[in-house]
C-alpha positions as CSV (number, residue, x, y, z in Angstrom):
1,X,-19.2,-69.8,-28.6
2,X,-22.0,-67.3,-29.0
3,X,-21.7,-63.8,-30.4
4,X,-22.9,-61.0,-28.2
5,X,-26.4,-59.8,-29.1
6,X,-26.4,-56.5,-31.0
7,X,-27.2,-53.5,-28.9
8,X,-30.8,-52.3,-29.3
9,X,-31.0,-49.0,-31.0
10,X,-33.9,-46.7,-31.0
11,X,-34.5,-45.7,-34.7
12,X,-37.7,-43.9,-34.1
13,X,-37.6,-40.1,-34.4
14,X,-37.9,-38.1,-31.2
15,X,-41.2,-36.7,-32.5
16,X,-43.2,-38.2,-35.3
17,X,-44.6,-36.2,-38.2
18,X,-48.1,-37.0,-36.8
19,X,-47.2,-35.6,-33.4
20,X,-45.7,-32.5,-35.0
21,X,-48.9,-31.4,-36.8
22,X,-51.0,-32.4,-33.8
23,X,-49.0,-30.1,-31.5
24,X,-50.7,-28.6,-29.6
25,X,-54.1,-29.8,-30.9
26,X,-55.3,-33.1,-32.5
27,X,-57.8,-33.3,-35.3
28,X,-60.4,-34.5,-32.8
29,X,-59.9,-31.5,-30.6
30,X,-60.2,-29.2,-33.6
31,X,-63.3,-31.0,-34.9
32,X,-65.0,-30.4,-31.6
33,X,-64.3,-26.7,-31.6
34,X,-65.3,-26.4,-35.3
35,X,-68.7,-28.1,-34.5
36,X,-69.2,-25.4,-31.8
37,X,-68.4,-22.6,-34.3
38,X,-70.8,-20.7,-36.5
39,X,-70.0,-22.3,-39.9
40,X,-72.2,-19.9,-41.8
41,X,-69.1,-17.7,-42.2
42,X,-67.5,-20.3,-44.5
43,X,-70.6,-21.6,-46.2
44,X,-71.0,-21.0,-50.0
45,X,-73.7,-21.7,-52.5
46,X,-72.0,-25.0,-53.2
47,X,-71.5,-26.0,-49.6
48,X,-74.0,-25.0,-47.0
49,X,-73.3,-24.7,-43.2
50,X,-75.3,-28.0,-42.8
51,X,-73.1,-29.8,-45.3
52,X,-69.9,-28.6,-43.7
53,X,-71.2,-29.7,-40.3
54,X,-72.2,-33.1,-41.7
55,X,-68.6,-33.6,-43.1
56,X,-67.2,-32.7,-39.8
57,X,-69.5,-35.1,-37.9
58,X,-69.6,-38.1,-40.2
59,X,-66.1,-38.2,-41.9
60,X,-63.0,-38.6,-39.8
61,X,-60.7,-38.3,-42.8
62,X,-62.4,-35.1,-44.1
63,X,-60.6,-32.8,-41.6
64,X,-57.1,-32.5,-43.0
65,X,-54.2,-31.0,-41.1
66,X,-52.0,-28.6,-43.1
67,X,-48.5,-27.3,-42.1
68,X,-48.5,-25.1,-38.9
69,X,-46.5,-21.9,-38.5
70,X,-45.7,-19.2,-36.0
71,X,-46.6,-15.5,-36.1
72,X,-45.6,-13.0,-33.4
73,X,-44.7,-15.8,-31.0
74,X,-48.1,-17.6,-31.5
75,X,-48.3,-21.0,-33.0
76,X,-51.1,-21.6,-35.5
77,X,-52.3,-24.8,-37.1
78,X,-54.2,-24.9,-40.4
79,X,-57.0,-27.4,-41.0
80,X,-59.2,-27.9,-44.1
81,X,-62.5,-29.6,-44.4
82,X,-62.4,-31.7,-47.6
83,X,-64.3,-34.3,-49.5
84,X,-63.1,-37.8,-48.6
85,X,-62.6,-39.1,-52.2
86,X,-60.5,-36.4,-53.8
87,X,-59.6,-34.0,-50.9
88,X,-61.4,-31.1,-52.5
89,X,-61.3,-28.5,-49.8
90,X,-64.3,-26.2,-49.2
91,X,-63.4,-24.7,-45.8
92,X,-60.1,-23.9,-44.2
93,X,-59.3,-22.7,-40.7
94,X,-56.3,-21.2,-38.8
95,X,-56.4,-22.5,-35.2
96,X,-54.5,-20.9,-32.4
97,X,-53.9,-21.9,-28.8
98,X,-56.1,-19.9,-26.5
99,X,-54.8,-20.7,-23.0
100,X,-54.7,-24.5,-23.8
101,X,-57.8,-24.6,-25.9
102,X,-58.1,-24.4,-29.6
103,X,-59.7,-21.3,-31.0
104,X,-60.6,-20.4,-34.6
105,X,-58.5,-17.4,-35.5
106,X,-59.4,-17.3,-39.2
107,X,-62.0,-19.1,-41.3
108,X,-62.4,-19.1,-45.1
109,X,-64.7,-20.9,-47.4
110,X,-64.6,-21.4,-51.1
111,X,-63.8,-23.6,-54.1
112,X,-60.8,-25.8,-53.4
113,X,-59.5,-23.4,-50.8
114,X,-56.4,-23.8,-48.7
115,X,-54.6,-21.7,-46.1
116,X,-50.8,-21.5,-45.9
117,X,-48.3,-19.3,-44.1
118,X,-47.1,-16.3,-46.0
119,X,-44.3,-13.8,-45.4
120,X,-44.0,-11.3,-42.6
121,X,-46.8,-12.6,-40.4
122,X,-49.4,-13.2,-43.2
123,X,-51.6,-16.1,-44.1
124,X,-52.6,-16.8,-47.7
125,X,-55.9,-18.3,-48.8
126,X,-55.6,-19.8,-52.2
127,X,-58.8,-20.8,-54.1
128,X,-59.3,-22.4,-57.5
129,X,-61.3,-20.4,-60.1
130,X,-63.2,-22.7,-62.4
131,X,-65.0,-21.7,-65.7
132,X,-68.2,-23.7,-66.4
133,X,-66.4,-26.1,-68.7
134,X,-63.3,-26.7,-66.6
135,X,-62.8,-30.3,-65.3
136,X,-62.2,-30.6,-61.6
137,X,-58.6,-31.4,-62.2
138,X,-57.8,-28.2,-64.0
139,X,-59.1,-24.8,-62.8
140,X,-58.6,-21.9,-65.2
141,X,-57.0,-19.8,-62.5
142,X,-56.5,-19.0,-58.9
143,X,-57.8,-16.4,-56.5
144,X,-55.5,-15.4,-53.6
145,X,-56.5,-13.5,-50.4
146,X,-53.8,-12.4,-48.0
147,X,-54.5,-11.9,-44.3
148,X,-52.2,-10.0,-42.0
149,X,-52.0,-10.8,-38.3
150,X,-52.5,-7.5,-36.4
151,X,-53.5,-6.9,-32.8
152,X,-54.3,-10.5,-32.2
153,X,-56.5,-11.0,-35.2
154,X,-56.3,-11.6,-39.0
155,X,-57.2,-8.7,-41.2
156,X,-57.8,-9.2,-44.9
157,X,-55.1,-7.4,-46.9
158,X,-54.4,-7.7,-50.7
159,X,-56.3,-10.1,-52.9
160,X,-55.9,-10.9,-56.6
161,X,-56.7,-13.4,-59.2
162,X,-54.5,-15.1,-61.7
163,X,-55.7,-14.3,-65.2
164,X,-58.2,-16.7,-66.6
165,X,-57.2,-15.5,-70.0
166,X,-53.4,-15.4,-70.0
167,X,-53.4,-12.2,-72.0
168,X,-55.3,-10.4,-69.2
169,X,-53.9,-9.1,-65.9
170,X,-56.7,-8.7,-63.3
171,X,-56.5,-7.2,-59.9
172,X,-59.5,-7.5,-57.5
173,X,-60.6,-4.4,-55.6
174,X,-58.9,-1.9,-57.8
């Protein structure tokens, strides 16, 4: 007598984590639009436009997807261009859906810089602040720039730095 075969069950999720961050655009689609973008806006003295373009062209793993978010009914995806070995980010982009095509809505460059969703329709750019003797693992502080989404574009709002000397309290632009 044979036992009935167990029923096949589908244990895969309805949407994979990879699909979730690729919706609506995959890294290859975003890479293509970034290569057609003026990257001088995110270039720094440490990372020129040509170097950023070379990372995008030569390194598949250097374009890193960050969590997406929604503002005013629009979905945005964040991507950073980073070094392959240590994921040190030197350019970050908020990408939006422009009638089925990816469009750069916000571009920031800097030292270990990342974009993330903030509160009430804002995006936050966080950047490491290094003193000359700081090891790469351990910045002395952080610089934060907030961007508000207004009339279909991001406008820089507040910015501040964490104190490099814990006894100081700095505010940029005041």
